[in-house]
N, C-alpha and C positions, 0 to 999 in steps of 0.2 A: 458489874450490875447489868450492863447490856447483854452479856452472855446469858445471864439468868433470865432476862426478859425474853430473849430469843428462844431459849429452851422452854419457857413457860408457854409461849405462843404456840410452839411446835407440839408440846404436850397437850395443850387444850384442843388443838386440831385433831390429834390422834384420838383423844377421848371422844370428841364429837363424832369422828368417823366410826369408832367402835360402837357407840351408843346408837347412832343412826341405823347402821346395818342390823344391829340386834333388834331394834324396836320395829323395823320394817318386817323382819322375819317373824317376830312374835305376833305382830298385828295380823299377818297373813296366815301363816301356818299354825300359830297358836289358836287363832279363831277357829280354823277348820278342825283342828284336833279336839278342841273343847266342844265344838258342835257335835262331832262324831261321838264323843264320850257321853254327852247328854242324850242324843238320839238313841244310842245303843243301850241306855239304861232306862229309857222311858217307854212304857207299854203303849202310850198313845202314838208313838212314832214307830221306830224300827228296833224294838228291844232285841239285843243280841248279846248274850253273856260272854261269848268268846271274844268278839271284837272289843267289848268294853274291858274284859279282863286283860287282854294282851296290851291294849293302848294304855290302860291304867297302870299296869306293871312297869312298862317302859318309862312312863312319866315319873312314877314313884322312885324308880332306881336312880334316874337323873337327879331328882330333887333331893334324894337322900345323901348325895355326895357333896361335900364342901366344894365350893367353886374352885379353890386353889388346887384341889385334887382332880377335879373334873377337867381342868385345862391341861394338866400334865397328862392325864390318861388319853385325852383327845388330840395330843400333839401330832401323832402319826396321821390322824384324819386331816388335820389342818395342813400338814405337809403334802398330803395327797390332793387336797382341794385347791390350795393356793401356791403350792410349791415351796413353802417354808413353814417352820414351826415357831418363828419369832416375829415380833412386830405386830402392829395393831390389826392388820388384816387377818393375820393368822389367829390372833386372840379373838377376833370377831366370830370365828367358826364356833369355838367353844361357848362364847358369850351368847351367840344366837341360839344355840341348842338349849342352853340353861334358860334363856328368856322364853323360848317357845314352851318348854315344859312348865315353867312357872305360870305363865299367862294362861295356858290351856286349862289348868285346874281352876283358875279364877273365872275363866269364860264358862266352864261347866257349872260353877256355882251361880254365876249370874243368870244363866238360862234356867237353872233349877228354881230360881226365885220368882220367875214369871208365874202369875196367878194361873193355876190349872183350869180355873173356871173360864177364863178368857179363851184358852186354847180349846177346851171342850165345846165352847159356844161356836167357835169357828169351824170345828169339825161338824157340828150339828147343822151348820148352814150348807154343808157340802163342799167346803173349800178343800182343795187338794193340799197334800203335805208341802210341796214346794212353796205354795202360796202362803200357807200358814207360817212356814219358817221365815220367809222374807217379810211378810206384812204384819205378823203377830209376834213371833218369837224375838226377832231382831229389834223390832220397833219397841217392844215393851222392855227389852233388856239393855237398850242403848245406854242409859245413864250409868247402869252398873258396869257395863263394858268399858265405858270411859274411866270410871273409877279404878277398875281393874288394870287398865293400861297405865294409869298414873302410878299405881303401886308397883307395877312391873318396871316402869321407868326409874323409880327411886332405887329399886333393887339392882337394876342393871348399872346404874351409876356406881353403886358399891362394888359390884362384880368387876367393872372396868378398872377401878382403883386397885383391886387385888391382882388383876392381870399384869400390873407393872412389876410384881414380884417375880414373875417368870418370863421376863423379856417381852411383855405385851405392849410396852410403851404407855403413853398417856400420862395424866397427872399423877397417878399412883407411882409410876416409875420415877417421875421427877421428885416426889416426896421421899422415896427410898434412896435414890441416887444422891441427892443433895441434903435433904433434911435428916436422913438417918445415917447414911454412910459417912457423910462429911460434917455432920453435927451442925448444919446450918439451920438454926431454929427458925429464922425468919422465913426461909423457904418453906419449911414445914407448915408454918402458920398460914402462909399465903395459899398453899394447896388445900389445907383444911377449910379455910374460908371460902375458897372457890367452889369446893365440892358442896359445902353447906348452902351457898347461894344458888347453885344450880338445882339442887334438890328442892329448895324452898320455892323457887320460881316455877319449876315443873309441877310441884304439888299444887301451887296456887292456881296455875292455868287449868290443870285437870279438874280441880274442884269447881272452878267457875263454869267450865264447859258442862260438867255433869249436872250442876245446879240448874243451868239454863235449859238442859234437855229433860230434866225431871218434870213430869206432868204434875200439875197442882191438883 
């Protein structure tokens, strides 16, 4: 039992490590990419069909691949970046790329929901595009961006569990190694409960923050 507890603690840390790296990458690069997609498709800003088409195609290709396939395809990249293709850090490379693509589309949607009248009013006052982006676009879209980040977090938890199937470590690996291969139902139940609790807590926190930021 002590061995299982030790393994669970290690697996939980590995999952935390993968999710943290991926969410930071998604929050930074996913936001930038989503912003580029929105600006390149909006005539009010810098409409550019070439940029929008290239970025959109790359994102669509990544999102169209099941994560279990994506992590296998990106193993050479993980080996190049971190020096190995197994373990939580290596899995974080594929996980981060998947999270960035997933969040970027949600960010684009969040910006698209901003009232065009508000943006046009800002343009009419003579405000420059950088100011409009910072003070209007981001401010108005903040609640939606938080909800999008919450959805991404939930998806990343699921992806991190799948990473265990190909040597990524984490709670998913523990479930497969003990719960599936060794038929230890108790371990499988514990891992499932742990994942459910993590998702529910993350969803609750995200919803609370989004609600607080939503303007009445």
